[in-house]
Structure formats: C-alpha cells, structure tokens
C-alpha positions as CSV (number, residue, x, y, z in Angstrom):
1,M,-7.8,-42.6,-20.0
2,Q,-6.4,-45.7,-19.9
3,T,-8.4,-48.6,-20.9
4,P,-8.6,-51.5,-18.1
5,D,-6.9,-54.7,-19.0
6,P,-9.4,-57.6,-18.2
7,A,-6.3,-60.0,-18.1
8,R,-4.8,-57.9,-15.3
9,P,-6.3,-57.8,-11.8
10,I,-7.4,-54.4,-10.1
11,R,-4.6,-53.1,-7.6
12,I,-6.2,-51.8,-4.8
13,M,-4.8,-49.7,-1.8
14,T,-6.7,-49.3,1.4
15,V,-6.3,-46.1,3.4
16,D,-7.9,-46.4,7.2
17,D,-7.2,-45.9,10.7
18,H,-9.0,-48.8,11.9
19,P,-7.4,-52.2,11.3
20,A,-10.5,-54.0,11.6
21,L,-12.1,-52.3,8.4
22,R,-9.0,-52.6,6.6
23,D,-9.3,-56.4,7.5
24,G,-12.7,-56.6,6.5
25,I,-12.0,-55.0,3.0
26,A,-9.1,-57.5,2.6
27,A,-11.3,-60.6,3.0
28,I,-14.0,-59.2,0.6
29,V,-11.3,-58.1,-2.1
30,E,-9.2,-61.4,-2.0
31,L,-12.2,-63.8,-2.9
32,Q,-12.2,-61.7,-6.4
33,P,-10.3,-63.2,-9.1
34,D,-10.2,-59.6,-10.9
35,M,-9.0,-57.7,-7.6
36,L,-5.4,-57.9,-5.8
37,L,-5.0,-55.7,-2.5
38,V,-1.4,-54.2,-2.9
39,G,-1.2,-52.1,0.0
40,E,-2.5,-50.9,3.6
41,V,-1.8,-47.5,5.4
42,S,-3.4,-45.9,8.1
43,N,-3.7,-42.0,7.4
44,G,-3.5,-39.5,4.5
45,A,0.3,-38.7,4.6
46,E,1.1,-42.4,4.4
47,A,-1.1,-42.6,1.5
48,I,0.7,-40.0,-0.4
49,A,4.1,-42.1,-0.1
50,A,2.4,-45.4,-0.7
51,F,0.4,-44.3,-3.8
52,A,3.7,-43.0,-5.1
53,N,5.6,-46.4,-4.5
54,L,2.7,-48.8,-5.3
55,R,0.6,-46.9,-8.2
56,P,-2.4,-48.7,-7.4
57,D,-5.4,-48.7,-9.8
58,V,-8.1,-47.8,-7.1
59,V,-7.6,-46.1,-3.7
60,L,-10.3,-46.8,-1.0
61,M,-9.7,-43.5,1.2
62,D,-11.2,-43.0,4.8
63,L,-11.8,-39.2,5.6
64,Q,-11.4,-38.9,9.1
65,M,-7.8,-40.0,10.1
66,P,-4.8,-38.7,12.2
67,V,-2.0,-37.0,10.8
68,M,-3.7,-36.3,7.9
69,G,-7.3,-36.7,6.5
70,G,-8.6,-38.0,3.5
71,I,-9.6,-34.8,1.7
72,D,-6.1,-33.3,1.8
73,A,-4.5,-36.8,0.8
74,I,-7.1,-37.0,-2.1
75,A,-6.0,-33.5,-3.5
76,A,-2.1,-34.5,-3.0
77,I,-2.6,-37.6,-4.6
78,R,-4.5,-36.2,-7.8
79,K,-2.0,-33.4,-8.0
80,E,0.8,-35.6,-8.6
81,S,-1.5,-38.2,-10.6
82,R,-4.5,-36.7,-12.4
83,N,-5.4,-40.3,-13.4
84,A,-5.6,-41.4,-9.7
85,R,-9.0,-43.1,-9.1
86,I,-10.1,-42.5,-5.8
87,I,-13.2,-43.9,-3.8
88,V,-14.0,-42.3,-0.3
89,L,-15.3,-44.6,2.2
90,T,-17.0,-42.9,5.2
91,T,-19.4,-43.1,7.9
92,Y,-20.5,-39.6,7.0
93,D,-23.0,-38.9,4.5
94,G,-23.2,-35.0,4.9
95,D,-23.5,-33.0,1.5
96,V,-20.6,-30.4,2.4
97,Q,-18.3,-33.3,3.3
98,A,-19.0,-35.1,0.2
99,A,-18.8,-32.0,-1.9
100,R,-15.5,-31.4,-0.3
101,A,-14.1,-34.9,-1.4
102,L,-15.3,-34.7,-5.0
103,K,-13.9,-31.4,-5.5
104,A,-10.7,-32.6,-4.3
105,G,-10.8,-35.3,-7.1
106,A,-12.7,-38.3,-5.8
107,A,-14.4,-40.4,-8.2
108,A,-17.0,-42.1,-5.8
109,Y,-18.3,-41.5,-2.5
110,L,-19.3,-44.7,-0.5
111,L,-21.0,-45.1,2.9
112,K,-19.2,-47.7,5.0
113,S,-22.5,-49.3,5.8
114,S,-23.2,-50.2,2.4
115,L,-19.8,-51.7,1.8
116,R,-21.0,-55.5,1.5
117,K,-23.4,-54.5,-1.1
118,E,-21.6,-51.9,-3.1
119,L,-18.0,-51.9,-2.7
120,L,-17.0,-54.4,-5.5
121,D,-19.5,-53.2,-8.2
122,T,-18.2,-49.7,-7.2
123,I,-14.4,-50.6,-7.4
124,R,-15.4,-52.1,-10.8
125,S,-17.2,-49.0,-12.2
126,V,-14.4,-46.5,-10.8
127,H,-11.6,-48.3,-12.5
128,A,-13.5,-48.7,-15.7
129,G,-13.8,-44.6,-15.5
130,R,-17.1,-43.9,-14.1
131,R,-18.3,-42.1,-11.1
132,Y,-20.4,-43.0,-8.2
133,I,-22.5,-41.0,-5.7
134,P,-25.3,-42.4,-3.4
135,P,-28.7,-41.1,-4.8
136,E,-29.5,-39.6,-1.1
137,I,-26.3,-37.8,-0.9
138,A,-26.4,-36.7,-4.7
139,Q,-29.8,-35.1,-4.0
140,E,-28.5,-33.6,-0.9
141,I,-25.7,-31.7,-2.7
142,A,-28.0,-30.7,-5.7
143,L,-30.6,-29.4,-3.1
144,H,-27.7,-27.2,-1.4
145,A,-25.8,-26.4,-4.6
146,A,-27.3,-22.8,-4.6
147,D,-26.8,-22.1,-1.1
148,E,-24.2,-19.7,0.3
149,P,-21.4,-21.6,1.9
150,L,-20.2,-20.7,5.6
151,S,-16.9,-18.6,5.5
152,E,-13.9,-19.9,7.4
153,R,-14.4,-17.7,10.3
154,E,-18.0,-18.6,10.4
155,I,-16.9,-22.2,10.5
156,G,-14.7,-21.6,13.1
157,I,-17.2,-19.7,15.4
158,L,-19.6,-22.6,14.8
159,Q,-16.7,-25.1,15.9
160,L,-16.2,-23.1,19.1
161,V,-20.1,-23.2,19.7
162,A,-20.2,-27.0,19.5
163,A,-17.3,-27.3,21.8
164,G,-19.7,-25.4,24.3
165,N,-18.1,-21.8,24.4
166,A,-20.5,-19.0,24.8
167,N,-20.3,-15.9,22.9
168,K,-18.5,-14.0,25.1
169,E,-15.5,-17.0,25.2
170,I,-15.7,-16.8,21.6
171,A,-15.2,-13.3,21.4
172,W,-12.1,-13.4,23.7
173,R,-10.8,-16.5,22.1
174,L,-10.8,-14.8,18.5
175,S,-9.9,-11.2,19.8
176,I,-13.1,-9.9,18.4
177,S,-16.2,-8.2,20.0
178,E,-19.1,-10.2,21.3
179,D,-21.2,-8.0,18.9
180,T,-19.3,-9.4,16.0
181,V,-19.7,-12.8,17.1
182,K,-23.5,-12.1,17.4
183,A,-23.3,-10.8,13.8
184,H,-21.4,-13.9,12.5
185,M,-24.1,-16.1,14.4
186,K,-27.0,-14.3,12.7
187,S,-25.3,-14.9,9.5
188,I,-24.7,-18.6,9.9
189,F,-28.2,-19.0,11.1
190,G,-29.5,-17.7,7.7
191,K,-27.1,-19.8,5.6
192,L,-28.0,-23.2,7.4
193,D,-31.8,-22.0,7.8
194,V,-31.8,-22.4,11.5
195,N,-33.4,-20.4,14.2
196,D,-30.9,-21.1,17.2
197,R,-27.2,-22.4,18.2
198,T,-28.4,-25.9,19.0
199,H,-30.0,-26.5,15.4
200,A,-27.1,-24.6,13.9
201,V,-24.5,-27.0,15.3
202,T,-27.0,-30.1,14.6
203,A,-27.4,-29.0,10.9
204,A,-23.8,-28.4,10.5
205,L,-22.8,-31.7,11.9
206,K,-25.3,-33.6,9.8
207,R,-23.9,-32.1,6.6
208,G,-20.3,-32.1,7.5
209,V,-19.7,-28.4,7.8
210,I,-18.1,-29.1,11.1
211,E,-16.8,-32.0,13.1
212,L,-16.7,-32.8,16.8
C-alpha cells in the first residue's frame, strides 16, 4: 500500500449521471488545499476509461447510472488496479446493495444525504488506506449476514411482482408453471421474513435486493 504524500493533493474523480451533484462535489472539493478534482464522468463505462487515463487517487462512484452501473464499474476498475480506492455515493441505504458494492471492491459507502458532513473526512480517510461504512448500514449488514440470499431466479420473479405482474403472467413470461412461481414466492417470503407480496416487494426495495 502506497503511503500518501502530504505535499501532493488527493486527485479525485467523480462518477455520477446528475450534473448538479457533480457540480456540488466540485464546489466542496475546490475549497480544499489538499484535494484536486481531475475528472468527471456520467456512467460506469466512462469511469473505467477515465480511470485508466487519469489514475485518480480516489473515485467517487454513484450506483444507479445509465449504460453501466456503479457496482460493475467498481469491479472492473478494481480488476485492473487492485489499489484503486473507490467511495460509493448513493441515495440507497439497503444492506444488500452496500454489501454488493463492498464485495466488488469499494472502500467506503456514503449516503448522498450526508455529503456535506462526511465527504471530505471520508475522502481523506480512504486515501490514507482506511475504510468507512455508516454505522446504521454496517448494523444492517451484520443483522442479515446469516440470511440465505435470494437466488437469481427469485430476484427475477420478485422484480416482476414489483412491476405489477400476477403469478399467471410471471409463469407465462418465464415459461414455468404457476405452481413453480408459487413455490418460489413461498421461498422468497421465508428468506425475507414477510407474509405477503406487498411486504416482500417493500422489504426487497428497502434492502436493495431489487430496483424499480
């Protein structure tokens, strides 16, 4: 692990599809004598190319973006550079989404609602080789660590439920029997500790299992 050079500013790249958020980050960063914004891009695919060219010290990465999302981009960047230091900036506080990002190689997970208070300290901390997860998200990850995860098929079915499809429609779309859909739903209820379809969708959205 490289030791940060105190005489050299921390080189930062922002990855987010909302120009207003990128502008806000730029306004915060440019006031810091120990930081330098070296690049801004709007999706994960652009981030991979820009990282290779700019080699920033710290990347600020959104998760939900067009073309390529943040988790795939994190994994690709970390595959090319094991020392890449990436901070997730997101509106999603779900434990499943956070765990996916950390598993992909993110060093920190920061909610956009706390940027003004925590962004600068988190950048400096990650640049120094430390990790950061908000206590409430860390607690949720720990709480569900022993839970059996939903299978890809179950996630796909739950995504179709969230889109308003009945079991019969789901069975037709996936070319499986309605009884098979019902069996999957029973398994989903057990894994999410819920009793009905509405609560299953609500819980899955909150935890980041599925997206609308």
